[in-house]
Each structure stands twice: as structure tokens, then as C-alpha cells.
DRENRO-435065 format. One line per 2 residues: their letters; for each residue x, y, z of N, C-alpha, C. Coordinates in steps of 0.1 Angstrom, whole numbers, plus 5000, padded with zeros to 4 digits. Layout:
# DRENRO-435065
a> X:Y:Z:X:Y:Z:X:Y:Z ~ ...
END
This chain:
# DRENRO-435065
xx> 7736:8851:9213:7727:8860:9208:7734:8873:9208 ~ 7743:8880:9212:7751:8891:9210:7759:8890:9200
xx> 7765:8876:9197:7774:8874:9186:7764:8873:9174 ~ 7756:8870:9174:7745:8868:9163:7742:8885:9159
xx> 7739:8891:9166:7737:8905:9166:7749:8913:9161 ~ 7761:8909:9167:7775:8915:9162:7778:8909:9146
xx> 7773:8898:9144:7776:8891:9129:7765:8900:9119 ~ 7752:8901:9123:7745:8910:9115:7749:8924:9112
xx> 7754:8931:9122:7757:8942:9121:7771:8942:9114 ~ 7782:8935:9114:7792:8935:9107:7787:8932:9089
xx> 7778:8924:9090:7773:8922:9074:7767:8929:9068 ~ 7756:8938:9078:7752:8949:9069:7760:8959:9067
xx> 7770:8966:9073:7780:8975:9072:7789:8970:9059 ~ 7795:8957:9058:7798:8954:9046:7793:8954:9033
xx> 7782:8950:9035:7773:8949:9025:7771:8966:9018 ~ 7767:8974:9025:7768:8987:9026:7779:8993:9021
xx> 7790:8990:9025:7802:8995:9020:7806:8993:9006 ~ 7802:8978:9001:7805:8972:8989:7796:8976:8978
xx> 7784:8980:8984:7773:8982:8974:7768:8996:8972 ~ 7768:9001:8961:7764:9017:8961:7750:9018:8963
xx> 7741:9008:8959:7728:9010:8959:7720:9007:8974 ~ 7732:9004:8982:7727:9000:8998:7735:9011:9008
xx> 7724:9018:9015:7731:9022:9027:7724:9021:9039 ~ 7734:9026:9051:7729:9025:9062:7732:9036:9066
xx> 7718:9044:9075:7719:9057:9083:7723:9058:9097 ~ 7730:9066:9100:7734:9069:9114:7730:9060:9128
xx> 7722:9067:9134:7716:9059:9147:7707:9053:9142 ~ 7702:9055:9131:7689:9047:9127:7696:9030:9121
xx> 7708:9033:9122:7715:9017:9116:7713:9010:9129 ~ 7714:9016:9143:7713:9007:9153:7700:9001:9151
xx> 7690:9008:9153:7676:9004:9154:7675:8993:9140 ~ 7681:8995:9126:7678:8985:9119:7685:8974:9124
xx> 7698:8970:9128:7705:8960:9132:7697:8950:9142 ~ 7691:8959:9151:7681:8952:9163:7666:8947:9152
xx> 7662:8955:9144:7650:8950:9140:7654:8935:9130 ~ 7667:8938:9122:7670:8926:9112:7671:8913:9121
xx> 7682:8917:9133:7685:8905:9143:7672:8898:9146 ~ 7662:8906:9155:7649:8902:9158:7640:8893:9146
xx> 7638:8901:9136:7634:8891:9126:7640:8879:9120 ~ 7652:8878:9121:7660:8867:9119:7660:8859:9126
xx> 7658:8859:9140:7658:8851:9150:7643:8845:9151 ~ 7636:8854:9146:7619:8846:9148:7618:8840:9133
xx> 7622:8844:9123:7619:8838:9110:7625:8824:9109 ~ 7640:8826:9110:7647:8814:9107:7639:8800:9112
xx> 7636:8795:9126:7631:8785:9129:7616:8780:9120 ~ 7611:8791:9117:7596:8791:9109:7601:8785:9095
xx> 7613:8794:9089:7613:8788:9075:7621:8773:9075 ~ 7629:8771:9083:7636:8758:9087:7626:8751:9089
xx> 7615:8749:9096:7601:8742:9099:7596:8738:9082 ~ 7594:8748:9079:7587:8747:9063:7598:8738:9057
xx> 7609:8744:9054:7619:8736:9046:7622:8720:9049 ~ 7619:8718:9061:7621:8703:9067:7605:8698:9060
xx> 7596:8704:9060:7582:8695:9059:7584:8695:9045 ~ 7588:8702:9036:7587:8702:9021:7595:8697:9012
xx> 7609:8706:9012:7620:8699:9004:7632:8699:9008 ~ 7639:8687:9008:7654:8687:9015:7665:8698:9009
xx> 7659:8704:8996:7671:8712:8990:7668:8727:8995 ~ 7655:8727:9002:7653:8742:9009:7661:8743:9025
xx> 7664:8731:9027:7672:8734:9041:7683:8739:9040 ~ 7692:8738:9030:7705:8747:9030:7704:8764:9024
xx> 7691:8761:9022:7691:8779:9015:7677:8785:9026 ~ 7675:8778:9037:7666:8786:9047:7674:8799:9052
xx> 7688:8796:9057:7693:8808:9063:7696:8820:9051 ~ 7695:8817:9038:7697:8827:9027:7681:8837:9027
xx> 7671:8825:9027:7659:8833:9028:7653:8838:9041 ~ 7661:8835:9050:7658:8839:9062:7665:8855:9062
xx> 7677:8856:9057:7686:8869:9055:7674:8878:9045 ~ 7670:8874:9035:7666:8880:9024:7652:8887:9030
xx> 7643:8880:9039:7633:8882:9046:7635:8893:9053 ~ 7647:8893:9062:7649:8902:9072:7653:8913:9067
xx> 7661:8914:9056:7663:8926:9049:7653:8935:9045 ~ 7642:8927:9039:7630:8933:9034:7623:8941:9044
xx> 7619:8932:9054:7612:8936:9065:7620:8948:9074 ~ 7633:8948:9072:7638:8958:9080:7639:8970:9071
xx> 7636:8971:9060:7638:8981:9049:7622:8988:9051 ~ 7613:8979:9051:7601:8984:9054:7598:8990:9068
xx> 7605:8985:9077:7600:8990:9093:7611:9001:9098 ~ 7621:9001:9090:7632:9012:9096:7635:9024:9084
xx> 7639:9034:9092:7645:9045:9084:7660:9041:9082 ~ 7668:9033:9085:7683:9030:9086:7685:9022:9075
xx> 7678:9014:9067:7683:9008:9060:7678:9010:9043 ~ 7687:9012:9032:7678:9012:9023:7687:9006:9012
xx> 7677:8997:9003:7684:8988:8993:7677:8993:8980 ~ 7685:8996:8969:7677:8998:8955:7681:8987:8944
xx> 7673:8982:8935:7678:8973:8921:7679:8958:8927 ~ 7676:8950:8920:7675:8935:8920:7686:8930:8923
xx> 7694:8932:8917:7709:8930:8921:7716:8933:8933 ~ 7713:8943:8936:7715:8950:8953:7712:8941:8961
xx> 7698:8936:8958:7693:8930:8971:7696:8917:8969 ~ 7698:8910:8956:7706:8895:8958:7720:8896:8964
xx> 7725:8903:8961:7741:8904:8965:7744:8909:8981 ~ 7734:8915:8983:7734:8921:8996:7728:8910:9007
xx> 7718:8904:9000:7716:8891:9008:7726:8881:9010 ~ 7736:8879:9002:7746:8868:8999:7756:8875:9012
xx> 7762:8886:9009:7770:8891:9016:7766:8892:9033 ~ 7753:8897:9036:7752:8896:9049:7749:8881:9052
xx> 7743:8873:9048:7741:8860:9049:7760:8854:9054 ~ 7769:8852:9044:7784:8849:9045:7788:8858:9058
xx> 7789:8867:9058:7797:8875:9069:7791:8870:9083 ~ 7777:8869:9084:7772:8864:9096:7774:8849:9099
xx> 7774:8843:9090:7780:8827:9091:7795:8832:9093 ~ 7805:8836:9089:7815:8835:9093:7821:8841:9106
xx> 7812:8853:9111:7811:8859:9125:7810:8846:9131 ~ 7797:8841:9132:7791:8829:9140:7804:8818:9143
xx> 7814:8818:9132:7823:8806:9136:7836:8815:9142 ~ 7837:8825:9135:7852:8830:9140:7851:8838:9154
xx> 7840:8846:9158:7838:8854:9170:7840:8845:9182 ~ 7832:8832:9180:7834:8825:9196:7847:8820:9195
xx> 7855:8815:9185:7867:8812:9186:7875:8823:9193 ~ 7876:8836:9189:7883:8846:9195:7881:8846:9211
xx> 7867:8846:9213:7862:8850:9229:7866:8838:9236 ~ 7865:8823:9229:7873:8812:9235:7886:8812:9238
xx> 7892:8818:9230:7907:8820:9231:7911:8828:9240 ~ 7906:8842:9242:7907:8852:9254:7904:8846:9265
xx> 7894:8837:9267:7887:8832:9280:7901:8820:9286 ~ 7905:8812:9277:7915:8805:9276:7927:8807:9282
xx> 7931:8820:9275:7944:8826:9280:7941:8834:9296 ~ 7929:8838:9299:7930:8845:9309:7927:8834:9323
xx> 7926:8823:9317:7923:8812:9328:7938:8806:9331 ~ 7946:8809:9322:7961:8801:9323:7970:8807:9330
END
């Protein structure tokens, strides 16, 4: 769970750095990350269940849909996230999704390597 929150934070920060129409605000950023992460964790199983019932093609896109929904709801609930423009919404969704995916792969390997080194 902490790794997923960290991945979400990295994704939001990178998207905000790369996109001029996306911004994150100071301490409100922490609240935005927590809201985004909570929404992602709640929405993902629901969206995957719908995807499994309806269309096989939706299965692969369920994480992208979850990321988009989490961004929309986080913007509505929090003052810590601002996104303007359709292209910014699309690109931000892809960036946050991709960074979270990569962080979910890379961060556990880094921590596992440290644990193995400490035990040797």
C-alpha cells in the first residue's frame, strides 16, 4: 500500500512537472495524493469487475480508467490538484498511470535488494 501511494505521488509530481496546465499545491498536495490513492484503491476492483463482466478489451484499460476517475474525483474534492484542458487530462492520466505502473515494478525490487543485502 505504501509503495502504491509512493508511485501515485511520483506519477502526480512528474505529470505536474511535464504539463503546463497541471499543478499541485504545497501541503494540499499530500492530501491530494492520499485522496487519489484512496479513490484508486476503491475504484480499481469495481472497474475491473465491470470490465470482466462486459468486454475483454476493457480489462487492459481498467487501470487507465481508474487513474482518470481518481484524477477527476481528486480535483473535485481537493484544492491540491488543478488540471485544465482535454489534452492535459489525457496526457496526465497516461503519465500518472505509467509512472505508478513502473514504480510498482521498480520500487519493490529496490526494497527487496536492500533486504537481501542486509541479510547477507
